[in-house]
N, C-alpha and C positions, 0 to 999 in steps of 0.2 A: 045536343050530347056532348061534342067536344069541349064546350064551354064548362059543362059539368066535369068531364072526366079530367079538363086541366084544374080545377078546383081544387079535386081530389088529391092531383099528383101535388100540388103546392101544398096541401094541407099534411100530406104524409112528407113531405121536403121537411117542412116546418116544425113537424115534431120531431123528427129525426134529428135536427138542429139542437131541439130542445132538449135531447134526450144526452147528444155529445156535449151540450154546453153543462149539463149537470154534473158529467163526467169529469171533464176539465174541472170544474171549479170544486171537485171530491176529492182529486189528485193531492192539491197540497196539503190537505188533510190529513191524509194516508202518509207520506212523506213527512208531514213534522212529527207525526206518532213514532215513526220509525227511528227518525233521529233525535229524538227526544233526551237521549241519556246523555250524561253531563261529557264534554270533551276532554280525554284525556291524552289525546295524540291526533286526533282530527278524521277518526276513522269512525264506524258502526259495527258493534260488534254481532254475534248469531249470524243472521242471514244477510247479512250486508256484503262488503267487499271482499272479494274470495281470497287477495292476497294481504297479508301484513307487509309493509316495509320498514325494514330495521333502521333507526337513526344512525345516520354515518358515523358518530361519536359515542354510540353506545358501546357499555363495558361488556365483553364477549370471551368466551373461551378460545385459550389460545390451542392449534391444532386442528383437526382434521374433524369438525363438529358440524351441524345444520341445525336449521331452527325446524324441528319437530311440528309445533305447533303454537299458536298466542293467543293469549286473553286479554279481555279488559275488566277492569273493576266495575259492577254496576253500580246504582245510585244507592245508597245507604253504606259506601265504605268507609271504614275509620279507622286512626290510629289512636290509642289510648294509652295517656300517660297518668303518673301515679306523683303523688308527693313523696321525697325521700324524709322521711320521718327523723333523720339524723340530722342533716342540713337544712329542712324546714325550706328547701327549694325543688321545683319541679325536677325529676328524674330526666334523663334525656331516652332511656329505654322505651319502647311503646309496644303495645300488643296490636296487632292487628287482626281486623275482623270485616273479611268482604264475602259478597259471592261474585266469582268470573262465569264471563261469558266467552265462547270461543268464536273467535273471528272466522268467516267466511263456514259457519256451518252449526249445527247444534253442540252442547257440551256446556259443562257447569262444572266450576272447581271450588270448593270452600278453601278458602286462605284464612290461617288463624293462627295465633300462640295460646298452647295452655302451658303455664308457669309449673304444672304440679308432675308434666310428663318430662321422662329422660328417653332423649335428648330433649332440653327445652326450646330449641329453634322453634321460627316459624315452620308451619305445615301447611301443606298442599293436598287436601283429598278430594280424588275425584269420585263419582258416583258408584264405582266400582269399587270402591273402597281402597285402593291403591294409593300410598298417600308418600309424599319427599317430603323430608325434614332438611331445612336449608342452613348454610352457614356461611356468612358473608366472607368472600375474598377480595373483594374488589369493592371501594366505595368511591362514585363520580359525583362530586358535589354538584349541584346545579345552580348556576349564579342567578338564582331567582328565591326574593324573600318569601318566606312562608311555604315553601316546597321542598318537599323531602327528596333525600339524594337517590340516583341510580345506583342500582346494586348490579353485583355479579354473585352469586350464592351458588356452591357446590352442594350437593344430595346425598342423602342416604335415603335408603326405601323401608319404608313397613308395610305390612301386608300385601306383598310383592308377588308376582307371578307372571308368567310368558305372555299371557293373555289380557293384563292391567294396560287401561291406558296410558299409565305414566311408568311404567316399567323398562323403556329405553332412555329415560330422560336422566342426563348427569349433571347439568347445569341450568341455571334458571336467571334470567337478567330482567330487572328491573327497568322501566325505561317509560318517559313521557309521563313523568309525574307532575300531579297538582294539589298544591293542598298538603295536609299530613302533618307539617309541622308542630312541635309542640310548644305548649305555652312556657314562659320565664318567669324568673321571679318568685318572690315569696307564696309558701302556701303553706294548707294545715294538712298535719299528718291524716293520711287515711283518704284525702282526698284525689279524685281523679276527673278526667278531663277527656273526652272522644272529640277527635279532630277530624273533619270530613278528608277525603282525599279520594284522587283517582291516578291509573298509574295502568301501562301494558304490561304483563308477564310473559316473556318468550321462553320456550321450553327447548332446549337443545339436547339433541343425541348424535352420535357418532356417525361420521358416513360410513357406507358401506362399499 
């Protein structure tokens, strides 16, 4: 009987070991899925790292401001350029189109620009409808070919209210950029080109 009991204990231990082995081999796949987004700053958005670290040389507002939140461009973000019909060369202005995911928790923002709207600057619209319209106040060129610059933008509010997510935001920094630089050379009038890009967007509010 003792021998049978011993065999049962060994069998149970092997079964447990098999389950543990399956868990260990499954974990890398889950980790890979969680970090599958293109790297624009070495961090994972959504429910990833709880804190965002601002690069030391990032453009930021002067005075008493703090970071309210930071968002990362999700896969599929683009900067679209148009051919200048007058010169027959690619224009330098771009139209962004991107979905942003919040670092450290749930949250989504739509980043875009609609030239038919006034003012015609880039916009950030939260899920509650609150919108920021940006104006560039500082341009920090990044010494990396094919990469759009880091920026600091002041903002005005649309569809605002005290309970809106972006209500207290005064400035936005664009940092940790990858890609997005426009084409150069000759082009045909009416031609456009969308260039993939990545970036982190930092939303600044006044310290209380």
